C-alpha positions, 0 to 999 in steps of 0.5 A: 540535471545540473552537477549540484543537483546530481551531487545532492541526489547522490548523498540523499540516496546514500542517506536513504540506504543508511536509514533503510539498512541497505548501505554497503560498508564502503558507502557508509564510510564515504557518507560519514566522511561527507557528513563530517566534512561540514556543518551544512552536511551534518545538519542536512543529514540530521534533518533527513534522519529526523524526518525519517524518524518522524514518519515512524515506518511500521516494522513487523511485530511493532505497533505504529506510534502515532503520538511519537511520530506527531511530536517528532514531525512537529519538531521537524517543521518548527526547526525549519520554519520561522513561524513557531505558532501552532496556527502555522501548522497548516495542511499546506505546510505539512504536505510540503514536507510530506512531499519530500518522501517521494525520495523514499519510494525505494521502501516497501511502503511509506507512512506519513501524516497530514492534518485537517481542521474541523469546524471547531478548529480542533486538529484531526491527524490522519495517517496513510500507509501506501505501497507502490507497485512492485512491493507489498508489506505487512504491518500491525495497527494500534488495536493489534489488527494485522494487515497485509497490503498488496502492491498499489494499495493504501490505507488511511485512518485517523488519530482516534483509531483503536480508541473511539473507532476502528474505521480503515479506508482502503484503496487496493487490496488487503488481507486482514486478521482483525483483533476482536473487540465487541465494543468497537466493530472494525469497518473497512471502507472501500468506497462503494462498499463497507465491510463490518466485522468484530474479529475475523480474517478476510481479504478485500480487493478494491482497486479503482481500475477493477470492475468489481470489489471482492470480499473473501472470508477465511474465517469468522463472519463479516457483513458487506454493505453497499452504497445502494443499501444491499447487505450481504452476510458471509460465512467462511470460504464465501466470496462476495462481489459488487459490480461498480458499473451495474451495482449488482451484488452476489456471493459464491462459495469457493473451496479453494479460497485460501490459495485463490484469494490470498496467494498474493501474500506468498507471491502465488498467482492462481488464475481461474478463467480471468481475462488476459486484460484482468491478469495484466493489471495484477502483473503490472502492480506486482512487478511494477511493469507496463504491459501494452496489449496491441491486439484487442482479441488478446485482451478478452482471452481467458487463462487457467493456470497457477504460478506458485513457485515465485516465478519471475515476470519473464517466466510467467510470460513464457508459459502464458504465451506457449502454444502460440497464444501471443508473442511479446517483447520485454525491454526493461519494465515495458512489455509489448504483447502482439 
């Protein structure tokens, strides 16, 4: 990286720290001096600040204001573009600005909007909230539904959400406390399955690298419908599962539901016979690490135990490797298991 780019990245990092409220007093003074040093620096900061505002990251206890975010983002694009017509506001153009948000990966999650043109040339606004590995977050949707997103998860919904529909597309894992609305059922589309509900609390695990999609119900009632037409109705403490490969479905009743299925919200891990390979996928997403298993026999080994005291990845591996079950090394965010 050349010196000019290094300097630019340095100031961008400080701007991100200020916008996220994590900047130190000394760094904030340094940044302010840089902003005041030239019109170019001042304009760059204003552009980044306006882009940040346009994304309107959802804060706990607040609802996402998609209309305000759209207007601010539209202003941002118009300020940077020599073409100010509405027709120029295309998907390609917007996505080029959304790509700037890669720099904001330090956040717990990011929110951005993109736009697709329907056949009648109307613009449909889509919002996406994604959580990187090593993070999780809580947010409130327009209809009052509360959503907890686990690491490596994302949701999508359109501009009609809470008005004409309550369709939420999910990839990953989410726990939802759905606001009741009998006239507008809430639907979670997890790809192979859809979960329909009027008002309830449930957890959906639908990571693309998992063999199964699981829906666990805390209270209320939900119906899980698969793409092959199967319909399963759940009562509290039921866990429905759908095997993506075999297309098999089933329900089990789990009295330890609250700890086993939503413990991740409080950094708790409860393992009841999962294979080591399955467990490592959870740990990779939660701690943002890469785990390499060098012995095939270890992958299928099952573990029973719980970690409920906010243990670190080092502490978890120390316990799991006891009794000479396996050996491991940790170098940065790379863990090798032998």
